[in-house]
C-alpha positions, 0 to 999 in steps of 0.5 A: 483751897487755892492751888494749881492744876497743870496750867490753871489756878483753881479755887476749890471748896471742900466740905469741912466735915468730910473733905468732899469737893463742893465745887471748883473754878479755875482759870488759865495761869501758865507759869514757868519760874526763872531758874533761880526760883525753880526750887520755889515751885509754881504756886500759887503762894498766897492764901485767899481771903474770905470777905463779904461772901466772896473769896479773893485771891492773888495768883502766882502771876499777879492775877487778882480774882473775886469768886462768889463763895456760894455759886463758884462764879468768877465775879471779877478779875484783873488782867495778867501782868508782866511775868514775875521772876519769883512769883507773887505771894501777897494775900489781899486784905478786906476792909468794909467795901474794899479789898486791898492788895499789891496786884500784878508784878509787885504792883502798887498797893491798890484798893478795889471795890469788893463788889465790882472790882473797880479801882478806888485808889492806888499808892505808887511804890513796888511791893515786897513779898509781905501781905498788907494788914489793916490796923488802928494806930492813934485812933486812925484806921490804916493799911500798913504794907512793906514795899521794896524799900520801906514800911508804909502806912496809908489811909483806908478810905482814900489811900493818902500816905500817912507815914513812911519809914525807910526799910532798905532791903539787904537781901530778899525784899521783906516777906514778913507781914508787920504785926501790931502789938499795942501801939507798936508795929513789929517788922523784920526781913532778911538780914534786918533783925527785928524792930518795933516801931511806934507811930504817933500823930501830933497836929496832923503829922505822923512820926515814926520812932524805933522802940527797940531792935535786935540783931540776935534773931532775924526773919526771912520767909516765915511769919512770927506769931504773937501770943500775949506779949511774946513773939514766937518765930523761926530765925534765919540765923544758925540755919533756922532757930526757933525763938521767943522774944519779949514784944515789949522790950525786944529781949530774946527769952530763949533760942532753940537749937540751930539747923532746925529748918530753912523756912 
C-alpha cells in the first residue's frame, strides 16, 4: 500500500491473510495542492510496481523510489522536482532490468536501472497523467506513452523514437493509459472520444493509421477494461455513463443511464 501519513509518503506491506502490518517505510514529501486541485487531495495517486523483488513508486511530487520488498530498505530514490500543480499520477512500468516512468514534474519518459537507479535513457517531451505501457507491435517490443500532445512509441533498450501520433489536448492532458488490442492501440482522453490506432512497419519506417474512432463515448479519468473483444468503461458524457464498445469496430454496444459518476 502506497499512501500518505501527514507529510510523509509511506510504503506499507500488509499480510494478505490477516491485514497485519509487516513493515512500513516513509520519506518526507510535503505537498499542498493548488486551489484548483484541492478537491483532488494530496495523494499519492499512482499505484506502485512490484518488479524483480522490489517495489517502485512515483510520489505526488514526482519522487521516484525503489524499495526492497523483503527488508523495507529504500534502495534508491530520485530527488524532488518542481512542485506539481495537480500532482503526479503516473505509475512505473518494468521491463527486464529497466524501470520506466515519467519522473519529476511531468518529466520526460525515463528508463532507470532497476538495481542502481542509474538513468539509462530519456526521451524529451512532457508527460500527461497516463501511465506508460510496454507492448509488442509488429514484432517490436516498445514503450507506449501519452505526452501532453501525442501518443508516442519508443524502443525499450535505448529509448529511440519509433513513431508518434498527434493527440492534442482539448482539456486535461490524457489520464487514460493506452490499451493494446491485437495489433491496435486504443486511446482516449477528455473531449477526444475513443480511437483505435494500427501501427505498421515497412522498410524500417513506422506508420500510424486510424482504424476507427467514435465520439459517442469519451474517457476522462477512469481507465477502461478490455475483456475479449469488448471495451468496458465510464464515459465522461452525460455526467458519467457506463458503456460497452466493440474493440474491433468501435461500435457502441450499449450505454447505461446518465449521471452515474464523475469519475
